[in-house]
C-alpha positions in Angstrom: 62.6 117.0 69.7 61.2 116.1 66.3 61.8 112.7 64.8 60.6 110.4 62.0 59.1 106.9 62.2 60.0 104.8 60.4 63.4 106.0 59.3 63.1 107.3 55.8 65.7 104.8 54.5 63.5 102.0 55.9 60.5 103.4 54.1 62.2 103.8 50.7 64.5 100.7 50.8 63.5 98.4 53.6 65.8 95.6 52.4 68.8 97.9 52.2 68.2 99.9 55.4 70.9 99.8 58.0 70.3 98.0 61.3 68.5 100.0 63.9 70.5 100.8 67.0 67.4 101.2 69.0 63.7 100.4 68.8 61.3 103.3 68.8 60.6 102.7 72.5 64.3 102.5 73.4 64.9 105.8 71.5 62.2 107.6 73.4 63.3 106.3 76.7 66.9 107.3 76.1 65.8 110.8 75.0 63.8 111.2 78.2 66.8 110.1 80.3 68.8 112.8 78.5 66.3 115.5 79.5 64.1 115.8 76.5 60.7 116.8 77.8 58.6 116.4 74.6 59.1 114.2 71.6 57.0 114.8 68.4 56.9 112.0 65.8 56.2 112.5 62.1 54.8 109.3 60.6 57.0 108.8 57.5 54.6 107.4 54.9 53.9 107.8 51.2 52.0 111.1 51.8 54.8 112.6 54.0 57.4 111.5 51.5 55.9 113.7 48.8 56.2 116.9 50.8 58.6 119.3 49.2 61.2 121.1 51.3 59.1 124.3 51.3 55.9 122.3 52.2 57.8 120.7 55.1 58.9 124.0 56.4 55.4 125.5 56.1 53.2 122.6 57.3 55.4 121.0 59.9 57.7 123.7 61.3 55.7 126.9 60.9 52.1 125.9 61.1 52.5 122.6 63.0 55.1 123.5 65.6 55.2 127.3 65.4 58.9 127.0 65.6 60.9 129.9 67.0 64.4 128.5 67.3 65.5 125.4 65.4 68.6 123.3 66.1 69.6 120.7 63.5 72.4 118.4 62.7 75.0 119.8 60.4 74.2 117.2 57.7 70.4 117.3 58.0 68.5 117.1 54.7 64.7 117.1 54.3 61.9 117.3 51.8 61.2 115.3 48.6 64.5 114.4 46.9 66.3 115.6 50.1 66.2 119.1 48.5 66.2 121.0 51.8 69.3 121.9 53.8 70.6 124.3 56.4 70.9 127.2 53.9 67.2 126.8 52.9 66.1 126.7 56.5 68.1 129.9 57.3 66.5 131.6 54.4 63.0 130.5 55.4 63.7 131.5 59.0 64.7 135.1 58.0 61.4 135.3 56.0 59.1 133.7 58.6 60.6 134.7 61.9 62.5 131.8 63.3 66.2 131.3 64.0 68.2 128.3 62.8 71.3 126.8 64.4 73.5 124.0 63.2 74.8 121.5 65.8 78.3 120.6 65.0 79.7 117.1 64.9 80.6 115.4 68.2 84.0 113.7 68.2 85.6 111.2 70.5 89.4 110.9 70.3 89.2 112.6 66.9 86.5 110.3 65.5 83.1 111.7 64.5 80.3 110.1 66.5 77.8 108.7 64.1 75.3 105.8 63.9 77.4 104.2 61.2 80.5 104.3 63.4 78.6 102.7 66.2 77.3 100.0 63.9 80.8 99.3 62.7 82.0 98.9 66.3 79.1 96.6 67.2 79.6 94.4 64.0 83.3 94.1 64.9 82.4 93.0 68.4 84.2 96.0 70.0 81.7 96.8 72.7 84.2 99.1 74.5 84.5 101.3 71.4 80.8 101.4 70.8 80.3 102.5 74.5 82.9 105.3 74.0 81.0 106.6 71.0 77.6 106.2 72.7 78.6 107.5 76.0 77.1 104.4 77.6 77.1 100.6 77.0 75.0 99.4 74.0 71.6 98.4 75.3 68.6 96.3 74.1 65.5 96.2 76.3 62.3 94.3 76.2 59.8 92.1 78.0 60.8 88.7 79.3 58.7 86.1 77.4 58.3 82.3 77.7 60.6 80.3 75.5 61.2 76.6 74.8 62.8 76.1 78.2 65.9 74.7 76.5 68.2 76.7 78.8 66.9 74.8 81.8 67.6 71.5 80.0 71.2 72.7 79.4 71.6 73.8 83.0 71.4 77.5 82.3 68.0 79.0 82.7 67.5 82.1 80.6 65.3 85.2 80.4 64.2 85.5 76.7 63.5 88.7 74.8 62.0 88.8 71.4 64.0 91.1 69.2 62.4 93.8 67.1 65.7 94.9 65.5 65.7 93.6 61.9 68.4 93.2 60.8 70.4 92.8 64.0 73.3 95.2 64.5 75.4 92.3 65.8 75.2 88.7 66.9 77.2 86.6 69.3 77.7 85.8 73.0 78.4 88.6 75.4 79.0 89.4 79.0 76.1 91.6 80.0 74.7 93.7 82.9 70.9 93.6 83.3 68.8 96.4 84.7 65.2 96.6 85.7 64.9 93.8 88.2 67.0 95.1 91.1 68.6 98.1 92.8 71.6 97.7 90.5 72.5 96.0 87.2 73.0 92.2 87.6 75.8 90.4 85.8 75.2 87.6 83.3 76.0 86.1 79.9 73.8 86.4 76.8 73.4 85.0 73.4 72.0 87.3 70.7 71.1 85.6 67.4 69.0 82.9 65.8 70.4 79.8 67.8 71.4 77.7 64.7 72.2 74.6 66.9 68.5 74.2 67.9 67.1 75.2 64.5 66.2 78.8 65.3 65.1 81.1 62.6 64.0 84.3 64.4 66.3 86.6 66.4 66.2 86.0 70.1 68.1 87.5 73.1 68.7 84.9 75.8 70.2 86.1 79.1 71.4 83.9 81.9 71.8 85.8 85.2 74.4 84.6 87.6 73.3 83.4 91.0 69.7 84.4 90.3 66.5 82.2 90.5 63.5 84.7 90.6 60.6 84.4 88.2 60.7 87.5 86.0 58.3 86.6 83.2 56.6 89.7 82.0 59.3 92.1 83.4 60.7 94.8 81.2 64.5 94.5 81.5 67.4 96.4 80.0 70.4 94.4 78.7 73.7 96.3 78.6 76.3 94.6 76.4 79.6 95.0 78.2 82.1 92.6 76.4 81.9 90.2 73.4 83.0 86.7 74.2 82.6 85.0 70.8 80.6 84.7 67.6 77.4 82.7 67.4 77.9 79.3 65.7 76.4 75.9 65.2 77.4 73.0 67.4 77.2 69.3 66.4 75.1 68.3 69.3 73.6 69.3 72.7 76.5 68.1 74.7 78.9 70.3 72.7 76.5 73.2 73.1 76.2 72.6 76.9 80.0 72.5 77.3 80.4 75.8 75.4 77.7 77.5 77.4 79.5 76.5 80.6 82.7 77.9 79.1 81.0 81.1 78.1 79.5 81.6 81.6 82.9 81.0 83.1 84.5 83.6 80.8 81.8 86.2 81.6 82.3 85.6 85.3 86.0 86.1 84.8 85.3 89.4 83.0 83.2 90.6 85.9 85.7 89.2 88.4 83.1 87.0 90.1 
């Protein structure tokens, strides 16, 4: 598999680029789980952005990869000014000895599966629809880090993950299932956002695992977002926040029938 890092839209218009659905590490891990044996990454920088479509074919596909059979998305465009398309690749393949195949759109219940469709479902808080499009629950993974220990003060200890998704594809409070620390995913409740009540400014994922008291600092965990409970919001004081967290935990337990 050949991919680009960063996404071209992030390179050209970082302020307008859509939210990433996965970090680079998450994407590579998911591809490996899907059976991809080798991933090759083109660093998308100023030099790479100047390559014409013909130069991309010659330098990357022919001389770099020695391509024999190429499968692309049916809407794939490449080269400076997005001048290259399927027809150009077919023509080049006939001349330079490689075959080109377009992979048709995947649909679920008549809807085309796309990153924009998944983003819309996540932004709307429809975790179930996002999971249908993805073929799995939406996941964020990362290393558990030390935080301010506010969760312990509120009676709900949390595992904290610094978030590299910028901007976030969604925010709010969710029922989650956490993998990476046991034989099976563990149920919990999580807040994804900036924590406005405590003056937070940077995105953070805080996960409270039910009936769990192990020290997992440094562990790499995978958080599956199963169901959205509510939007993130500011509370007038710690007592109101504590009461809402208790209600959120109870709602998540109910969702999991615990």
